[in-house]
N, C-alpha and C positions, 0 to 999 in steps of 0.2 A: 523410414517414412520419407517420401519425396514429393515435393509440390512443384517441381521445376517445369511441369507442362502447363501450368496455369499462370494467368496474369496477376490476379488478385485472389487471395485466399480469405474467405469470411472466417471470423473467429470461431464460429461453431464447427467448422470443418477441421480445425487443428488443435482445439482445446483438449488437453488430456482428459481421459475419463477420471472422474473423481477430483477435478481440480479444486484447490482451496485458495480463495482470494484473501489475502492478508492486509489489504489496504483499501478502504472505501469510506464514504461518508453517507451512510444510509440510515442513521438515526435522526428523525425529523426535528428540525427547529432548534438544534443545540449548537450548530456551527454553520458553515457556509454550504453544507450539503443539502439533501432533500428537505423540502418544506413541510410535507404532509406524510402521514402514515401510508396513504394510498400511492403516493409517488414512490415511496420505498418499496411497497409491496409489488408494484408493477415491475420495477427493476429486478427485484428478487425472483419474481416469476419468470422473467426472461432468462436470468442466470440458470434457474432450475432447468428450463427447457434446453439450454445449451450443455447441460451435463455438469454444472458446478455442484460439487458435493457439499462444500461448506463456505460460508462467508464469515470472516472475522472482521466486523466493521470497526472502524477506528476514528471516532470523532476527535477533532482537535482539542488539545488542552494547552491553552496559551494564556498567560497571565494578562489581565486587563482587557482581553478580547473575548476568549471563550474559556474561562477558568472552570471547566467542567470537573466535577468530582466523580469519584468512583460510584458513589450512590446515585447521582444523577444519570450517569450512563447506564447503570444496571436497571434502574427504574424505567428508563426510556426503552431499553432493550426488551423488557418483559411486555410492554405495551405493544410493540411491533410484533413480537412473537405471537401474542394472542390474535392479532389481526391476520397474520399470514396463515395460521391454522384455520381460522374461520373462512379464509379464501381458498382453502385446500392446497396450500403450498406446503407439502409435507415431506418431500424427499430432501429438500435443502436444509442443512443445519445452519442455524444463525447463532453467532456468538458476538461478544463485544470486547474490545480492548481499547486502545487509544493511540493517537499520534501525538507524542509529547514533544513540544518545543523545548529546546535546550535553553531554558531561561531560569529565573530565580524561583518561579513556582515549581518547576520540575525539580530543581535542586532540593527544595523543602520536602517535596513528595517522595523523592528517592531516599532522602535521609530517614523519613518516617516509614518507608516501604509502603506508602499508600499508592500502589501501582497496580494497574490491570495488565498483566502480561498477555501477549498473543497466545502463547502456549508454553507451558512449563516456565522456563526463565528467559524467554525471548521477549524483548520489548521494542516497539517501533518509535524512533525519534526523528526529529527534523531540525534543520537550522533555518534561520531567517534567510530569505532570498537576497537580503541586502549585504550579508556578510556573516562569516562564522563567528561563534562566540569567542571572546578573547581568552576565556578560561576553559577551552574545550578539553584539555588534558585533565583538568580537575573534574569536569563532568564525567569523563571516562573512568577516572579513578573511583568516583563514588558509585557509578553504575556497577563496576566490577566488584567493589567492596560489598555492595548489597546483594551480589550473587546473580546479577542479570547479564544477558548477552545483548548488546545493542545492535539493532538493524537500522541503518540509516536510510530513510525514505528518499526516493528519487534523487540520488546524487547527480544525475545528469542535468538537473535543473538549477544547480548552483553555479551560476555564470561566473562568479568570482574565482572559480577553480579551472575554468575552461582553458586558460592559457598556460596552466602549470599542472600537467598530469602527475607530477611528483606528489602533489598534495593528496590526490586520490590514493596513491601508493602508500603514503604515510598513514592515511586513515585506515586503510586495510591492515597494514602491519601493526597498528596500535590496537586493533581489536574490533573495529566496526565491520559488520556484514553489510552488503549493499542490496537494496530492493529497487528494481527499475519499474517505472510506470509504463504499462502497455500503451497508454495515451501518448507518451513521449515518442515511442517508435512509430506511431501513426502520423506524426507531424503536427499533432494538435497544438503543441506549445511553440511551434515554429521550427524552421529548418536547423537552426543552430543547436537547439536542444535535441532534435532528432539525430543529428550527426554525432553529438556527444554520446547519446544513448547507444548508437551503433558502435562507436569507438570503445566504450567501456565493455560492451559485450565481446568485441573482438579481442580485447585484452584479458578476457575471462575474469573480470572484476565483479560481475554480477552474480549474486547468490540466489536471490528470489525475485519473483515478479508480483505485481499488484495492479489492480485496475485504477485505483485512486478515483473512482467514479463518484460524481456529485449530483448528476442530473440526467434528464432524458437525452439531452443533446449529446453528452459524452457517451451515453449508451449507444446511440446511433453510430457515432464515430468508431467505437470499439467493434460493433457488429460488422462493420464493413471489412475489417481485417487488415491484412498487410501484404506487401509484396512477397513472392515465394521464398526468397532467401531469408528474409526477416522472419517469416512465419515458421520456417523450419527450425531456425535457431531458437526462437521464442518458445516453440512447442517443447523443445528439450529442456529449456530453463524452467518452464512452468511445472515440470515434473518434480523439481526440487522442493516445491511447496508441500509435497506429501508428508514432510516431517511434522506438519502442523495438524495432522489428523488426530 
């Protein structure tokens, strides 16, 4: 597939058939994502039209901020499922997991195996944007002991690692898989994050992609797409998400 003859490639033109999005915030009112059922339904309808096969939406689980439980997430999921069926959104499959902050709440949840995996034994985790947890090796040990495989959300956004690429290498070697945000590649979070996203892709550090979509504005940014060279590489990476089918 080649896009070199075009200037900008809209997302719907290069998204792989049957794409599975593994990172989004489309359960209304339980984190910083969509606020209403109908905002969620609108975005899901647009995804369906673009050919997305499945959305595994991932509300934040952060102690003292959004301490969502597995029950809360599943209950919210069923409500939105009922809405989208009523709106005739039937081709797209909707599931729910979570984006777990590596904090004390996650530590207790992983010990008790109160976890909603993305698929099989894969789980999505994140760090604070202010700095990595001091006991990251302990978290990784407990994750592996519980039988899970951690996927680190948006590594390109952790600015505290930008000047030391060896840190990314250490994370990969220790057992973390990497999920890049499509919004990062669009420049949505700024040029520095965009450049790091490109760099990590060029080093073949990225395993999976995700939209990390929260709202209408981000949907518009995603739909605009990317420059041809980025679109071509991203299209290849997006195919890796097929393992979550």
